[in-house]
C-alpha positions in Angstrom: -11.4 43.2 -12.3 -12.2 40.4 -14.7 -10.0 37.3 -14.4 -8.5 38.5 -11.8 -8.6 35.5 -9.4 -7.2 31.8 -10.5 -10.2 29.5 -9.7 -10.8 25.8 -10.7 -13.4 23.8 -10.1 -13.1 19.5 -10.3 -16.8 17.4 -10.6 -16.1 13.7 -9.7 -18.3 11.0 -10.5 -17.9 7.8 -9.3 -21.0 5.5 -10.2 -19.3 2.2 -9.5 -18.9 -1.3 -11.4 -21.5 -3.2 -8.9 -24.8 -1.1 -7.3 -24.5 1.3 -10.3 -25.5 4.6 -9.2 -27.3 6.3 -12.0 -27.8 9.5 -10.4 -24.0 10.5 -11.0 -24.3 11.7 -14.3 -27.2 13.9 -13.6 -25.1 14.9 -10.8 -22.1 16.4 -12.3 -24.4 18.0 -15.5 -26.6 20.1 -12.8 -23.6 21.2 -10.6 -21.6 22.5 -13.6 -25.2 24.0 -14.4 -25.0 25.7 -11.6 -21.4 26.8 -11.6 -22.2 28.3 -15.0 -24.8 30.7 -13.7 -24.9 34.1 -11.9 -25.7 32.6 -8.8 -23.1 29.8 -8.9 -20.1 32.3 -9.9 -20.4 32.9 -13.8 -17.3 30.1 -14.0 -16.0 30.1 -17.7 -15.8 26.4 -19.1 -12.5 26.2 -19.3 -12.5 26.6 -15.3 -14.3 23.2 -14.8 -12.7 19.8 -15.4 -15.5 16.7 -15.0 -13.7 13.6 -14.2 -16.5 10.4 -14.6 -15.1 7.2 -13.5 -11.4 8.6 -13.0 -8.7 5.9 -12.0 -6.8 6.9 -8.9 -3.8 7.7 -11.1 -6.1 10.2 -13.4 -7.5 11.8 -10.3 -4.6 12.2 -8.4 -3.0 14.2 -11.4 -5.9 16.6 -11.7 -6.1 17.3 -8.4 -2.5 17.4 -6.7 -1.4 19.4 -10.1 -4.0 22.0 -8.8 -2.6 25.5 -7.2 -5.0 28.2 -7.4 -6.5 31.1 -5.5 -9.9 29.2 -5.1 -10.2 25.1 -5.7 -14.0 23.7 -5.6 -14.1 19.9 -5.5 -17.6 18.3 -5.9 -17.7 14.3 -5.5 -20.6 12.1 -6.6 -20.3 8.4 -5.8 -19.9 5.8 -3.2 -18.6 6.1 0.1 -17.9 4.5 3.6 -16.7 4.8 6.9 -13.3 2.3 7.4 -12.9 0.4 10.6 -10.3 2.8 11.7 -12.9 5.6 11.2 -11.4 6.7 8.3 -14.0 8.9 6.0 -13.7 6.5 2.7 -14.3 7.3 -1.2 -14.6 4.4 -3.7 -13.2 4.6 -7.1 -13.2 2.6 -10.1 -9.8 0.7 -9.4 -8.9 1.7 -5.5 -10.5 3.6 -2.3 -9.2 7.0 -1.1 -9.7 9.0 2.2 -11.1 12.5 1.6 -8.2 14.3 3.2 -6.6 13.2 -0.4 -8.7 15.8 -2.1 -6.4 18.1 -0.2 -3.7 20.1 -2.4 -1.6 23.7 -2.4 -4.8 25.6 -3.2 -5.0 28.9 -1.0 -8.6 28.2 -0.8 -10.5 25.0 -1.2 -14.2 24.0 -0.6 -14.6 20.3 -1.0 -18.4 18.9 -0.7 -18.7 15.3 -0.8 -22.0 13.5 -1.4 -21.4 10.0 -0.8 -22.4 7.3 2.1 -20.7 7.1 5.5 -21.9 3.4 6.5 -19.6 0.7 7.9 -20.2 -1.7 5.4 -22.3 -1.0 2.1 -21.5 2.6 0.1 -24.6 4.9 -1.5 -25.1 7.8 -3.5 -27.0 11.0 -3.5 -27.8 12.9 -6.8 -28.5 16.4 -7.8 -32.1 16.8 -8.9 -33.5 18.3 -11.9 -34.5 21.9 -10.9 -36.9 23.6 -11.7 -35.3 27.0 -11.7 -33.3 28.2 -14.9 -30.0 28.9 -13.9 -29.9 32.0 -15.8 -26.2 33.5 -16.4 -25.1 37.1 -17.2 -23.9 38.5 -20.1 -22.2 41.2 -21.0 -19.7 42.3 -18.1 -20.4 39.5 -15.5 -21.1 41.3 -12.8 -21.9 38.1 -10.6 -18.6 36.5 -11.6 -16.7 40.1 -10.2 -19.0 39.8 -7.2 -18.1 35.9 -6.9 -14.0 37.3 -6.9 -14.4 39.9 -4.6 -16.3 37.3 -2.2 -12.8 35.2 -2.9 -10.5 37.8 -2.4 -11.6 38.8 0.8 -11.8 35.2 2.7 -9.4 33.4 4.7 -6.8 30.9 3.4 -7.8 27.3 4.3 -9.5 24.3 3.7 -13.2 22.9 4.2 -14.3 19.4 3.9 -18.5 18.9 4.1 -20.0 15.9 3.7 -23.9 15.0 3.2 -24.1 12.4 5.9 -22.3 11.6 9.4 -20.2 8.9 10.5 -22.5 5.6 9.8 -25.2 7.0 7.9 -26.2 6.6 4.8 -26.7 9.5 1.9 -30.3 9.2 0.8 -31.9 9.9 -3.0 -35.2 9.9 -4.2 -36.5 9.6 -8.0 -35.8 13.3 -8.3 -32.3 13.1 -6.6 -29.9 13.0 -3.8 -31.8 15.0 -0.3 -28.6 16.4 0.8 -27.3 18.4 -2.8 -30.8 19.2 -3.2 -31.3 20.8 -0.1 -27.9 22.5 -0.9 -28.5 24.2 -4.4 -31.9 24.9 -3.3 -31.1 27.1 -0.5 -28.2 28.7 -2.8 -30.9 29.6 -5.6 -32.7 31.5 -2.8 -29.6 34.1 -2.1 -29.4 37.3 -3.0 -26.5 38.2 -5.1 -25.9 41.5 -3.4 -26.2 40.4 -0.2 -25.0 36.7 0.8 -26.3 35.9 4.4 -25.5 33.4 6.8 -27.8 30.3 7.4 -28.1 27.8 10.2 -27.7 23.8 9.2 -31.7 23.8 10.9 -32.8 26.3 7.9 -30.8 24.4 5.9 -32.4 20.9 6.5 -35.8 21.9 6.0 -35.5 21.7 2.6 -34.8 17.9 3.3 -37.3 15.2 2.8 -38.2 13.4 5.8 -37.9 9.2 5.7 
């Protein structure tokens, strides 16, 4: 049934004032384009909110007023690990912990593409993909399939970071390694059969330094 699932995506870009991250704008554009695609779930424009360099107040209002059956949050920007080992993200007026993104939605997937170094933060970037993000027309078959997966999934929260504590999240001129590998493997999935994939299978798409 169309529109049976209440869903919302919040895409956040925080490039910073110093050590400006030029790939963040491309991150948001490409992630939004992926969500519009059939393999991204054929989201509607009114289900996606983009926050570019938001203040703490703006972000808090958007995140904590959201209560949906499925909430996807994507963050691209600066990050670091605090002295007490908390996973921190840098906004333009203060820093927040990753758990700040947890709200009252039944299901949440939170993807954070940022460094977790102990000192200087860094960033990735979503690459400009060669593949076309073709969307279905007419009956929104991919969207209905996506909704069915949501309905059959358990309630819960997942926070996925691009790197482990104390490490950088690297990027190249073509974009961030982590997000590049993530979207590449998602584009390879079948619409009618989603097979699980292991970390080693994912890492093979990441460039080696």
